[in-house]
PyMOL Python script that loads the backbone (N, CA, C, O; Angstrom):
from pymol import cmd

cmd.read_pdbstr("""\
ATOM      1  N   MET A   1      83.906 107.255 109.130  1.00  0.00           N
ATOM      2  CA  MET A   1      83.457 106.557 110.786  1.00  0.00           C
ATOM      3  C   MET A   1      84.327 105.540 110.990  1.00  0.00           C
ATOM      4  O   MET A   1      84.415 104.563 110.245  1.00  0.00           O
ATOM      5  N   LYS A   2      84.874 105.694 111.812  1.00  0.00           N
ATOM      6  CA  LYS A   2      85.404 104.524 112.718  1.00  0.00           C
ATOM      7  C   LYS A   2      84.694 102.896 112.886  1.00  0.00           C
ATOM      8  O   LYS A   2      83.467 102.829 112.800  1.00  0.00           O
ATOM      9  N   PRO A   3      85.215 102.054 113.041  1.00  0.00           N
ATOM     10  CA  PRO A   3      84.584 100.695 113.234  1.00  0.00           C
ATOM     11  C   PRO A   3      84.114 100.656 114.731  1.00  0.00           C
ATOM     12  O   PRO A   3      84.692 101.106 115.720  1.00  0.00           O
ATOM     13  N   LEU A   4      82.892  99.987 114.637  1.00  0.00           N
ATOM     14  CA  LEU A   4      81.988 100.074 116.172  1.00  0.00           C
ATOM     15  C   LEU A   4      83.051  99.676 117.319  1.00  0.00           C
ATOM     16  O   LEU A   4      83.019 100.426 118.294  1.00  0.00           O
ATOM     17  N   ASN A   5      83.901  98.721 117.364  1.00  0.00           N
ATOM     18  CA  ASN A   5      85.021  98.759 118.390  1.00  0.00           C
ATOM     19  C   ASN A   5      85.673  99.747 118.853  1.00  0.00           C
ATOM     20  O   ASN A   5      85.812 100.072 120.032  1.00  0.00           O
ATOM     21  N   TYR A   6      86.216 100.395 117.612  1.00  0.00           N
ATOM     22  CA  TYR A   6      86.885 101.250 118.038  1.00  0.00           C
ATOM     23  C   TYR A   6      86.205 102.709 118.739  1.00  0.00           C
ATOM     24  O   TYR A   6      86.589 103.469 119.627  1.00  0.00           O
ATOM     25  N   ALA A   7      84.990 102.660 117.839  1.00  0.00           N
ATOM     26  CA  ALA A   7      84.310 104.080 118.504  1.00  0.00           C
ATOM     27  C   ALA A   7      83.640 103.461 120.428  1.00  0.00           C
ATOM     28  O   ALA A   7      83.146 104.257 121.226  1.00  0.00           O
ATOM     29  N   ILE A   8      83.766 102.454 120.622  1.00  0.00           N
ATOM     30  CA  ILE A   8      83.229 102.067 121.930  1.00  0.00           C
ATOM     31  C   ILE A   8      84.685 102.269 122.506  1.00  0.00           C
ATOM     32  O   ILE A   8      84.758 103.136 123.376  1.00  0.00           O
ATOM     33  N   LEU A   9      85.737 101.685 122.207  1.00  0.00           N
ATOM     34  CA  LEU A   9      86.949 102.301 122.933  1.00  0.00           C
ATOM     35  C   LEU A   9      87.021 103.324 123.420  1.00  0.00           C
ATOM     36  O   LEU A   9      86.998 103.549 124.630  1.00  0.00           O
ATOM     37  N   LYS A  10      87.148 104.322 122.296  1.00  0.00           N
ATOM     38  CA  LYS A  10      87.110 105.626 122.067  1.00  0.00           C
ATOM     39  C   LYS A  10      86.281 106.366 123.074  1.00  0.00           C
ATOM     40  O   LYS A  10      86.711 107.367 123.646  1.00  0.00           O
ATOM     41  N   TYR A  11      84.968 105.814 123.306  1.00  0.00           N
ATOM     42  CA  TYR A  11      84.036 106.516 124.201  1.00  0.00           C
ATOM     43  C   TYR A  11      84.545 106.215 125.468  1.00  0.00           C
ATOM     44  O   TYR A  11      83.932 106.958 126.235  1.00  0.00           O
ATOM     45  N   PHE A  12      85.304 105.556 126.085  1.00  0.00           N
ATOM     46  CA  PHE A  12      85.691 105.363 127.559  1.00  0.00           C
ATOM     47  C   PHE A  12      86.811 106.599 127.600  1.00  0.00           C
ATOM     48  O   PHE A  12      86.891 107.227 128.657  1.00  0.00           O
ATOM     49  N   THR A  13      87.616 106.945 126.568  1.00  0.00           N
ATOM     50  CA  THR A  13      88.567 108.356 126.945  1.00  0.00           C
ATOM     51  C   THR A  13      87.758 109.392 126.878  1.00  0.00           C
ATOM     52  O   THR A  13      88.312 110.466 126.644  1.00  0.00           O
ATOM     53  N   LYS A  14      86.551 109.396 127.020  1.00  0.00           N
ATOM     54  CA  LYS A  14      85.904 110.587 127.094  1.00  0.00           C
ATOM     55  C   LYS A  14      84.582 110.848 128.175  1.00  0.00           C
ATOM     56  O   LYS A  14      83.701 111.708 128.170  1.00  0.00           O
ATOM     57  N   VAL A  15      84.845 109.778 129.036  1.00  0.00           N
ATOM     58  CA  VAL A  15      83.858 109.590 130.064  1.00  0.00           C
ATOM     59  C   VAL A  15      84.446 109.141 131.329  1.00  0.00           C
ATOM     60  O   VAL A  15      85.322 108.277 131.325  1.00  0.00           O
ATOM     61  N   ASP A  16      84.059 109.626 132.308  1.00  0.00           N
ATOM     62  CA  ASP A  16      84.607 108.757 133.788  1.00  0.00           C
ATOM     63  C   ASP A  16      84.533 107.368 133.773  1.00  0.00           C
ATOM     64  O   ASP A  16      85.496 106.654 134.052  1.00  0.00           O
ATOM     65  N   GLU A  17      83.420 106.946 133.456  1.00  0.00           N
ATOM     66  CA  GLU A  17      82.875 105.797 133.605  1.00  0.00           C
ATOM     67  C   GLU A  17      81.666 105.271 132.664  1.00  0.00           C
ATOM     68  O   GLU A  17      81.021 106.214 132.208  1.00  0.00           O
ATOM     69  N   ALA A  18      81.237 104.092 132.291  1.00  0.00           N
ATOM     70  CA  ALA A  18      80.023 103.791 131.659  1.00  0.00           C
ATOM     71  C   ALA A  18      79.623 102.211 131.785  1.00  0.00           C
ATOM     72  O   ALA A  18      80.462 101.362 132.083  1.00  0.00           O
ATOM     73  N   CYS A  19      78.398 101.941 131.553  1.00  0.00           N
ATOM     74  CA  CYS A  19      78.218 100.575 131.303  1.00  0.00           C
ATOM     75  C   CYS A  19      77.782 100.212 129.956  1.00  0.00           C
ATOM     76  O   CYS A  19      78.051 101.041 129.087  1.00  0.00           O
ATOM     77  N   ALA A  20      77.200  99.207 129.614  1.00  0.00           N
ATOM     78  CA  ALA A  20      76.568  98.804 128.162  1.00  0.00           C
ATOM     79  C   ALA A  20      75.813  99.444 127.849  1.00  0.00           C
ATOM     80  O   ALA A  20      75.822  99.757 126.659  1.00  0.00           O
ATOM     81  N   ASP A  21      74.697 100.016 128.773  1.00  0.00           N
ATOM     82  CA  ASP A  21      73.514 100.927 128.250  1.00  0.00           C
ATOM     83  C   ASP A  21      74.357 102.143 128.214  1.00  0.00           C
ATOM     84  O   ASP A  21      74.383 102.423 127.015  1.00  0.00           O
ATOM     85  N   ASP A  22      74.814 102.714 128.625  1.00  0.00           N
ATOM     86  CA  ASP A  22      75.232 103.947 128.495  1.00  0.00           C
ATOM     87  C   ASP A  22      76.259 103.776 126.860  1.00  0.00           C
ATOM     88  O   ASP A  22      76.207 104.707 126.057  1.00  0.00           O
ATOM     89  N   VAL A  23      76.777 103.027 126.671  1.00  0.00           N
ATOM     90  CA  VAL A  23      77.669 102.900 125.564  1.00  0.00           C
ATOM     91  C   VAL A  23      76.798 102.664 124.203  1.00  0.00           C
ATOM     92  O   VAL A  23      77.342 102.854 123.115  1.00  0.00           O
ATOM     93  N   ILE A  24      75.624 102.303 124.273  1.00  0.00           N
ATOM     94  CA  ILE A  24      74.558 101.692 123.416  1.00  0.00           C
ATOM     95  C   ILE A  24      73.723 103.414 123.194  1.00  0.00           C
ATOM     96  O   ILE A  24      73.334 103.911 122.137  1.00  0.00           O
ATOM     97  N   ASN A  25      73.674 103.861 124.263  1.00  0.00           N
ATOM     98  CA  ASN A  25      72.928 105.072 124.246  1.00  0.00           C
ATOM     99  C   ASN A  25      73.869 106.402 123.466  1.00  0.00           C
ATOM    100  O   ASN A  25      73.508 107.212 122.612  1.00  0.00           O
ATOM    101  N   ALA A  26      74.644 106.298 123.872  1.00  0.00           N
ATOM    102  CA  ALA A  26      76.136 107.074 123.010  1.00  0.00           C
ATOM    103  C   ALA A  26      76.289 107.171 121.974  1.00  0.00           C
ATOM    104  O   ALA A  26      76.451 108.226 121.361  1.00  0.00           O
ATOM    105  N   LEU A  27      76.266 105.732 121.405  1.00  0.00           N
ATOM    106  CA  LEU A  27      76.765 105.727 119.954  1.00  0.00           C
ATOM    107  C   LEU A  27      75.543 105.454 118.990  1.00  0.00           C
ATOM    108  O   LEU A  27      75.692 105.391 117.770  1.00  0.00           O
ATOM    109  N   LYS A  28      74.257 105.288 119.656  1.00  0.00           N
ATOM    110  CA  LYS A  28      73.030 105.142 118.592  1.00  0.00           C
ATOM    111  C   LYS A  28      72.864 105.775 117.555  1.00  0.00           C
ATOM    112  O   LYS A  28      72.515 105.412 116.431  1.00  0.00           O
ATOM    113  N   GLY A  29      73.171 106.907 118.038  1.00  0.00           N
ATOM    114  CA  GLY A  29      72.748 108.472 116.810  1.00  0.00           C
ATOM    115  C   GLY A  29      73.562 107.876 115.653  1.00  0.00           C
ATOM    116  O   GLY A  29      72.990 107.558 114.610  1.00  0.00           O
ATOM    117  N   GLU A  30      74.901 107.717 115.815  1.00  0.00           N
ATOM    118  CA  GLU A  30      75.883 107.089 114.862  1.00  0.00           C
ATOM    119  C   GLU A  30      76.129 105.682 114.151  1.00  0.00           C
ATOM    120  O   GLU A  30      76.535 105.573 112.994  1.00  0.00           O
ATOM    121  N   TYR A  31      75.851 104.704 114.937  1.00  0.00           N
ATOM    122  CA  TYR A  31      76.067 103.562 114.694  1.00  0.00           C
ATOM    123  C   TYR A  31      74.682 102.455 115.234  1.00  0.00           C
ATOM    124  O   TYR A  31      74.754 101.335 115.739  1.00  0.00           O
ATOM    125  N   GLY A  32      73.607 103.196 114.928  1.00  0.00           N
ATOM    126  CA  GLY A  32      72.149 102.620 115.158  1.00  0.00           C
ATOM    127  C   GLY A  32      71.824 101.913 114.291  1.00  0.00           C
ATOM    128  O   GLY A  32      71.143 100.951 114.646  1.00  0.00           O
ATOM    129  N   SER A  33      72.085 102.019 113.057  1.00  0.00           N
ATOM    130  CA  SER A  33      71.856 100.692 112.026  1.00  0.00           C
ATOM    131  C   SER A  33      72.831  99.469 112.452  1.00  0.00           C
ATOM    132  O   SER A  33      72.460  98.408 111.950  1.00  0.00           O
ATOM    133  N   PHE A  34      73.909  99.374 113.202  1.00  0.00           N
ATOM    134  CA  PHE A  34      74.843  98.319 112.929  1.00  0.00           C
ATOM    135  C   PHE A  34      74.090  97.121 113.783  1.00  0.00           C
ATOM    136  O   PHE A  34      73.431  97.333 114.801  1.00  0.00           O
ATOM    137  N   LYS A  35      74.235  96.248 113.382  1.00  0.00           N
ATOM    138  CA  LYS A  35      73.780  94.875 114.074  1.00  0.00           C
ATOM    139  C   LYS A  35      74.174  94.755 115.757  1.00  0.00           C
ATOM    140  O   LYS A  35      73.547  94.754 116.816  1.00  0.00           O
ATOM    141  N   ALA A  36      75.526  94.662 115.342  1.00  0.00           N
ATOM    142  CA  ALA A  36      76.133  94.812 116.561  1.00  0.00           C
ATOM    143  C   ALA A  36      76.198  95.823 117.568  1.00  0.00           C
ATOM    144  O   ALA A  36      77.115  95.791 118.388  1.00  0.00           O
ATOM    145  N   LEU A  37      75.234  96.813 117.602  1.00  0.00           N
ATOM    146  CA  LEU A  37      75.181  97.625 118.691  1.00  0.00           C
ATOM    147  C   LEU A  37      73.938  97.008 119.379  1.00  0.00           C
ATOM    148  O   LEU A  37      72.832  97.511 119.181  1.00  0.00           O
ATOM    149  N   ASN A  38      74.119  95.749 120.317  1.00  0.00           N
ATOM    150  CA  ASN A  38      72.918  95.550 120.863  1.00  0.00           C
ATOM    151  C   ASN A  38      73.956  95.086 122.313  1.00  0.00           C
ATOM    152  O   ASN A  38      75.143  94.765 122.350  1.00  0.00           O
ATOM    153  N   LYS A  39      72.956  95.215 123.387  1.00  0.00           N
ATOM    154  CA  LYS A  39      73.981  94.950 124.613  1.00  0.00           C
ATOM    155  C   LYS A  39      74.725  93.560 124.738  1.00  0.00           C
ATOM    156  O   LYS A  39      75.843  93.601 125.252  1.00  0.00           O
ATOM    157  N   LYS A  40      74.167  92.167 124.273  1.00  0.00           N
ATOM    158  CA  LYS A  40      75.284  91.339 124.409  1.00  0.00           C
ATOM    159  C   LYS A  40      76.453  91.502 123.772  1.00  0.00           C
ATOM    160  O   LYS A  40      77.533  91.165 124.257  1.00  0.00           O
ATOM    161  N   ALA A  41      76.266  92.151 122.383  1.00  0.00           N
ATOM    162  CA  ALA A  41      77.828  92.311 121.827  1.00  0.00           C
ATOM    163  C   ALA A  41      78.605  93.819 122.704  1.00  0.00           C
ATOM    164  O   ALA A  41      79.772  94.208 122.724  1.00  0.00           O
ATOM    165  N   VAL A  42      77.822  94.162 123.108  1.00  0.00           N
ATOM    166  CA  VAL A  42      78.509  95.729 123.644  1.00  0.00           C
ATOM    167  C   VAL A  42      79.346  94.657 124.963  1.00  0.00           C
ATOM    168  O   VAL A  42      80.531  94.463 125.234  1.00  0.00           O
ATOM    169  N   ILE A  43      78.396  94.279 125.387  1.00  0.00           N
ATOM    170  CA  ILE A  43      79.134  93.372 126.940  1.00  0.00           C
ATOM    171  C   ILE A  43      80.178  92.749 126.503  1.00  0.00           C
ATOM    172  O   ILE A  43      81.144  92.749 127.265  1.00  0.00           O
ATOM    173  N   THR A  44      80.295  92.167 125.417  1.00  0.00           N
ATOM    174  CA  THR A  44      81.391  91.168 124.775  1.00  0.00           C
ATOM    175  C   THR A  44      82.591  92.140 124.527  1.00  0.00           C
ATOM    176  O   THR A  44      83.700  91.848 124.974  1.00  0.00           O
ATOM    177  N   ALA A  45      82.400  93.202 123.875  1.00  0.00           N
ATOM    178  CA  ALA A  45      83.448  94.229 123.532  1.00  0.00           C
ATOM    179  C   ALA A  45      84.022  94.546 124.661  1.00  0.00           C
ATOM    180  O   ALA A  45      85.250  94.466 124.679  1.00  0.00           O
ATOM    181  N   LEU A  46      83.221  95.048 126.071  1.00  0.00           N
ATOM    182  CA  LEU A  46      83.630  95.589 127.339  1.00  0.00           C
ATOM    183  C   LEU A  46      84.297  94.543 127.867  1.00  0.00           C
ATOM    184  O   LEU A  46      84.960  94.945 128.823  1.00  0.00           O
ATOM    185  N   MET A  47      84.438  93.283 127.668  1.00  0.00           N
ATOM    186  CA  MET A  47      84.684  92.335 128.649  1.00  0.00           C
ATOM    187  C   MET A  47      86.108  92.047 127.602  1.00  0.00           C
ATOM    188  O   MET A  47      87.077  91.581 128.201  1.00  0.00           O
ATOM    189  N   THR A  48      86.229  92.225 126.532  1.00  0.00           N
ATOM    190  CA  THR A  48      87.557  91.992 125.718  1.00  0.00           C
ATOM    191  C   THR A  48      88.377  92.988 125.807  1.00  0.00           C
ATOM    192  O   THR A  48      89.582  92.773 125.682  1.00  0.00           O
ATOM    193  N   ALA A  49      87.930  94.178 126.023  1.00  0.00           N
ATOM    194  CA  ALA A  49      88.859  95.621 126.249  1.00  0.00           C
ATOM    195  C   ALA A  49      89.202  95.511 127.706  1.00  0.00           C
ATOM    196  O   ALA A  49      90.138  96.244 128.025  1.00  0.00           O
ATOM    197  N   GLU A  50      88.669  94.755 128.717  1.00  0.00           N
ATOM    198  CA  GLU A  50      89.024  94.324 130.040  1.00  0.00           C
ATOM    199  C   GLU A  50      90.377  93.758 130.268  1.00  0.00           C
ATOM    200  O   GLU A  50      91.391  94.111 130.871  1.00  0.00           O
ATOM    201  N   ALA A  51      89.912  92.507 129.385  1.00  0.00           N
ATOM    202  CA  ALA A  51      90.841  91.139 129.461  1.00  0.00           C
ATOM    203  C   ALA A  51      92.096  91.920 128.720  1.00  0.00           C
ATOM    204  O   ALA A  51      93.235  91.700 129.133  1.00  0.00           O
ATOM    205  N   ASN A  52      91.899  92.750 127.724  1.00  0.00           N
ATOM    206  CA  ASN A  52      93.470  93.282 127.230  1.00  0.00           C
ATOM    207  C   ASN A  52      94.091  94.423 127.857  1.00  0.00           C
ATOM    208  O   ASN A  52      95.040  95.034 127.366  1.00  0.00           O
ATOM    209  N   GLY A  53      93.448  94.735 129.118  1.00  0.00           N
ATOM    210  CA  GLY A  53      93.962  95.830 129.743  1.00  0.00           C
ATOM    211  C   GLY A  53      93.709  97.387 129.466  1.00  0.00           C
ATOM    212  O   GLY A  53      94.254  98.413 129.873  1.00  0.00           O
ATOM    213  N   LEU A  54      92.824  97.165 128.742  1.00  0.00           N
ATOM    214  CA  LEU A  54      92.423  98.943 128.077  1.00  0.00           C
ATOM    215  C   LEU A  54      91.412  99.519 129.015  1.00  0.00           C
ATOM    216  O   LEU A  54      91.404 100.746 129.112  1.00  0.00           O
ATOM    217  N   ILE A  55      90.632  98.887 129.660  1.00  0.00           N
ATOM    218  CA  ILE A  55      89.496  99.384 130.796  1.00  0.00           C
ATOM    219  C   ILE A  55      89.479  98.492 131.806  1.00  0.00           C
ATOM    220  O   ILE A  55      89.785  97.301 131.744  1.00  0.00           O
ATOM    221  N   GLU A  56      89.027  99.245 132.945  1.00  0.00           N
ATOM    222  CA  GLU A  56      88.556  98.081 134.106  1.00  0.00           C
ATOM    223  C   GLU A  56      87.370  98.501 134.881  1.00  0.00           C
ATOM    224  O   GLU A  56      86.935  99.629 135.115  1.00  0.00           O
ATOM    225  N   GLU A  57      86.955  97.345 135.218  1.00  0.00           N
ATOM    226  CA  GLU A  57      85.502  97.514 136.185  1.00  0.00           C
ATOM    227  C   GLU A  57      85.881  98.538 137.369  1.00  0.00           C
ATOM    228  O   GLU A  57      87.003  98.521 137.873  1.00  0.00           O
ATOM    229  N   THR A  58      84.711  99.574 137.846  1.00  0.00           N
ATOM    230  CA  THR A  58      84.931 100.407 138.734  1.00  0.00           C
ATOM    231  C   THR A  58      83.772 100.058 139.770  1.00  0.00           C
ATOM    232  O   THR A  58      83.942 100.178 140.984  1.00  0.00           O
ATOM    233  N   ARG A  59      82.776  99.689 139.294  1.00  0.00           N
ATOM    234  CA  ARG A  59      81.708  99.207 140.033  1.00  0.00           C
ATOM    235  C   ARG A  59      80.646  98.299 139.405  1.00  0.00           C
ATOM    236  O   ARG A  59      80.753  97.764 138.302  1.00  0.00           O
ATOM    237  N   PHE A  60      79.640  98.196 140.218  1.00  0.00           N
ATOM    238  CA  PHE A  60      78.406  97.258 139.443  1.00  0.00           C
ATOM    239  C   PHE A  60      76.971  97.453 140.751  1.00  0.00           C
ATOM    240  O   PHE A  60      76.861  97.825 141.920  1.00  0.00           O
ATOM    241  N   GLU A  61      76.240  97.025 139.838  1.00  0.00           N
ATOM    242  CA  GLU A  61      74.959  97.261 140.463  1.00  0.00           C
ATOM    243  C   GLU A  61      74.027  96.819 139.666  1.00  0.00           C
ATOM    244  O   GLU A  61      74.170  96.865 138.445  1.00  0.00           O
ATOM    245  N   LEU A  62      72.552  96.151 140.461  1.00  0.00           N
ATOM    246  CA  LEU A  62      71.526  95.739 139.960  1.00  0.00           C
ATOM    247  C   LEU A  62      70.318  96.759 139.098  1.00  0.00           C
ATOM    248  O   LEU A  62      69.713  97.356 139.989  1.00  0.00           O
ATOM    249  N   ASP A  63      69.806  97.134 137.848  1.00  0.00           N
ATOM    250  CA  ASP A  63      69.051  98.004 137.555  1.00  0.00           C
ATOM    251  C   ASP A  63      67.797  97.670 138.243  1.00  0.00           C
ATOM    252  O   ASP A  63      67.746  96.793 139.105  1.00  0.00           O
ATOM    253  N   GLU A  64      66.510  98.554 137.763  1.00  0.00           N
ATOM    254  CA  GLU A  64      64.986  98.226 137.938  1.00  0.00           C
ATOM    255  C   GLU A  64      64.736  96.905 137.676  1.00  0.00           C
ATOM    256  O   GLU A  64      63.995  96.405 138.522  1.00  0.00           O
ATOM    257  N   ASN A  65      65.106  96.122 136.761  1.00  0.00           N
ATOM    258  CA  ASN A  65      64.748  94.806 136.592  1.00  0.00           C
ATOM    259  C   ASN A  65      65.735  93.724 136.900  1.00  0.00           C
ATOM    260  O   ASN A  65      65.891  92.662 136.296  1.00  0.00           O
ATOM    261  N   LYS A  66      66.364  94.174 137.933  1.00  0.00           N
ATOM    262  CA  LYS A  66      67.000  93.023 138.822  1.00  0.00           C
ATOM    263  C   LYS A  66      68.448  92.547 137.668  1.00  0.00           C
ATOM    264  O   LYS A  66      69.097  91.520 137.863  1.00  0.00           O
ATOM    265  N   GLU A  67      68.666  93.282 136.785  1.00  0.00           N
ATOM    266  CA  GLU A  67      69.651  93.087 135.716  1.00  0.00           C
ATOM    267  C   GLU A  67      70.857  93.478 136.186  1.00  0.00           C
ATOM    268  O   GLU A  67      70.863  94.602 136.687  1.00  0.00           O
ATOM    269  N   LEU A  68      72.097  92.760 136.172  1.00  0.00           N
ATOM    270  CA  LEU A  68      73.470  93.370 136.557  1.00  0.00           C
ATOM    271  C   LEU A  68      74.100  94.520 135.467  1.00  0.00           C
ATOM    272  O   LEU A  68      73.949  94.376 134.254  1.00  0.00           O
ATOM    273  N   LYS A  69      74.677  95.444 135.938  1.00  0.00           N
ATOM    274  CA  LYS A  69      75.023  96.428 135.189  1.00  0.00           C
ATOM    275  C   LYS A  69      76.371  96.777 135.925  1.00  0.00           C
ATOM    276  O   LYS A  69      76.535  97.046 137.115  1.00  0.00           O
ATOM    277  N   VAL A  70      77.395  96.694 134.791  1.00  0.00           N
ATOM    278  CA  VAL A  70      78.804  96.451 135.271  1.00  0.00           C
ATOM    279  C   VAL A  70      79.506  98.116 134.496  1.00  0.00           C
ATOM    280  O   VAL A  70      79.481  98.542 133.342  1.00  0.00           O
ATOM    281  N   TYR A  71      79.901  98.505 135.390  1.00  0.00           N
ATOM    282  CA  TYR A  71      80.645 100.050 134.896  1.00  0.00           C
ATOM    283  C   TYR A  71      82.177  99.906 135.094  1.00  0.00           C
ATOM    284  O   TYR A  71      82.814  99.566 136.091  1.00  0.00           O
ATOM    285  N   TYR A  72      82.589 100.270 133.831  1.00  0.00           N
ATOM    286  CA  TYR A  72      84.290 100.620 133.254  1.00  0.00           C
ATOM    287  C   TYR A  72      84.795 101.796 133.184  1.00  0.00           C
ATOM    288  O   TYR A  72      83.970 102.648 132.855  1.00  0.00           O
ATOM    289  N   HIS A  73      85.673 102.109 133.339  1.00  0.00           N
ATOM    290  CA  HIS A  73      86.529 103.048 133.094  1.00  0.00           C
ATOM    291  C   HIS A  73      87.850 103.049 132.299  1.00  0.00           C
ATOM    292  O   HIS A  73      88.482 102.001 132.434  1.00  0.00           O
ATOM    293  N   ALA A  74      88.386 103.923 131.545  1.00  0.00           N
ATOM    294  CA  ALA A  74      89.458 103.700 130.890  1.00  0.00           C
ATOM    295  C   ALA A  74      90.721 104.370 131.757  1.00  0.00           C
ATOM    296  O   ALA A  74      90.915 105.585 131.810  1.00  0.00           O
ATOM    297  N   HIS A  75      91.477 103.448 132.374  1.00  0.00           N
ATOM    298  CA  HIS A  75      92.817 104.250 133.431  1.00  0.00           C
ATOM    299  C   HIS A  75      93.703 104.775 132.350  1.00  0.00           C
ATOM    300  O   HIS A  75      93.577 104.619 131.135  1.00  0.00           O
ATOM    301  N   ALA A  76      94.769 105.528 133.114  1.00  0.00           N
ATOM    302  CA  ALA A  76      95.330 106.396 132.486  1.00  0.00           C
ATOM    303  C   ALA A  76      95.971 105.630 131.344  1.00  0.00           C
ATOM    304  O   ALA A  76      95.609 105.906 130.201  1.00  0.00           O
ATOM    305  N   GLU A  77      96.890 104.694 131.545  1.00  0.00           N
ATOM    306  CA  GLU A  77      97.547 103.722 130.518  1.00  0.00           C
ATOM    307  C   GLU A  77      96.879 103.347 129.181  1.00  0.00           C
ATOM    308  O   GLU A  77      97.311 103.267 128.031  1.00  0.00           O
ATOM    309  N   GLY A  78      95.173 103.064 129.971  1.00  0.00           N
ATOM    310  CA  GLY A  78      94.271 102.373 128.795  1.00  0.00           C
ATOM    311  C   GLY A  78      94.232 103.510 128.034  1.00  0.00           C
ATOM    312  O   GLY A  78      94.808 103.683 126.959  1.00  0.00           O
ATOM    313  N   ALA A  79      93.633 104.170 128.542  1.00  0.00           N
ATOM    314  CA  ALA A  79      93.420 105.578 127.566  1.00  0.00           C
ATOM    315  C   ALA A  79      94.449 105.997 126.555  1.00  0.00           C
ATOM    316  O   ALA A  79      94.149 106.144 125.370  1.00  0.00           O
ATOM    317  N   ALA A  80      95.764 106.206 127.059  1.00  0.00           N
ATOM    318  CA  ALA A  80      96.768 106.318 126.379  1.00  0.00           C
ATOM    319  C   ALA A  80      97.133 105.546 125.260  1.00  0.00           C
ATOM    320  O   ALA A  80      97.562 105.987 124.193  1.00  0.00           O
ATOM    321  N   THR A  81      96.925 104.283 125.583  1.00  0.00           N
ATOM    322  CA  THR A  81      97.091 103.345 124.432  1.00  0.00           C
ATOM    323  C   THR A  81      95.734 103.416 123.289  1.00  0.00           C
ATOM    324  O   THR A  81      95.855 103.444 122.064  1.00  0.00           O
ATOM    325  N   ILE A  82      94.758 103.430 123.875  1.00  0.00           N
ATOM    326  CA  ILE A  82      93.502 103.746 123.003  1.00  0.00           C
ATOM    327  C   ILE A  82      93.868 105.101 122.193  1.00  0.00           C
ATOM    328  O   ILE A  82      93.881 104.928 120.975  1.00  0.00           O
ATOM    329  N   ASN A  83      94.110 106.154 122.542  1.00  0.00           N
ATOM    330  CA  ASN A  83      94.333 107.279 122.001  1.00  0.00           C
ATOM    331  C   ASN A  83      95.670 107.510 121.337  1.00  0.00           C
ATOM    332  O   ASN A  83      95.896 108.582 120.777  1.00  0.00           O
ATOM    333  N   LYS A  84      96.644 106.451 121.385  1.00  0.00           N
ATOM    334  CA  LYS A  84      97.747 106.507 120.468  1.00  0.00           C
ATOM    335  C   LYS A  84      97.254 105.305 119.144  1.00  0.00           C
ATOM    336  O   LYS A  84      98.002 105.119 118.185  1.00  0.00           O
ATOM    337  N   TYR A  85      96.147 104.697 119.259  1.00  0.00           N
ATOM    338  CA  TYR A  85      95.852 103.736 118.223  1.00  0.00           C
ATOM    339  C   TYR A  85      94.617 104.333 117.461  1.00  0.00           C
ATOM    340  O   TYR A  85      94.503 104.325 116.236  1.00  0.00           O
ATOM    341  N   ILE A  86      94.031 104.667 118.031  1.00  0.00           N
ATOM    342  CA  ILE A  86      92.595 105.052 117.288  1.00  0.00           C
ATOM    343  C   ILE A  86      92.448 106.729 117.309  1.00  0.00           C
ATOM    344  O   ILE A  86      91.961 107.256 118.310  1.00  0.00           O
ATOM    345  N   LYS A  87      92.794 107.372 116.411  1.00  0.00           N
ATOM    346  CA  LYS A  87      92.616 108.724 116.578  1.00  0.00           C
ATOM    347  C   LYS A  87      91.261 109.256 116.234  1.00  0.00           C
ATOM    348  O   LYS A  87      90.444 108.516 115.685  1.00  0.00           O
ATOM    349  N   ASP A  88      90.959 110.583 116.547  1.00  0.00           N
ATOM    350  CA  ASP A  88      89.703 111.127 116.363  1.00  0.00           C
ATOM    351  C   ASP A  88      89.549 111.578 115.016  1.00  0.00           C
ATOM    352  O   ASP A  88      88.492 112.096 114.656  1.00  0.00           O
TER     353      ASP A  88
END
""", "prot")
cmd.dss("prot")
cmd.show_as("cartoon", "prot")
cmd.util.cbc("prot")
cmd.orient("prot")
């Protein structure tokens, strides 16, 4: 099993775009017992990955609870870097 942050990054190489809720739903089967698999921690991980140039923001919207959902995707260079250092 990969570290959670690695799994989060690797997830973005397999989808067109995703938000924190999408990441949590996708990873909860394998990482559901991890305390760090919560919205605040995942958002922090996504913002860190964006600041490091691995993913970029694609869009944002308000959900039914008027909570901001930010979507990201791994651009070609970011995905290549992720795949170079994190193997399947």
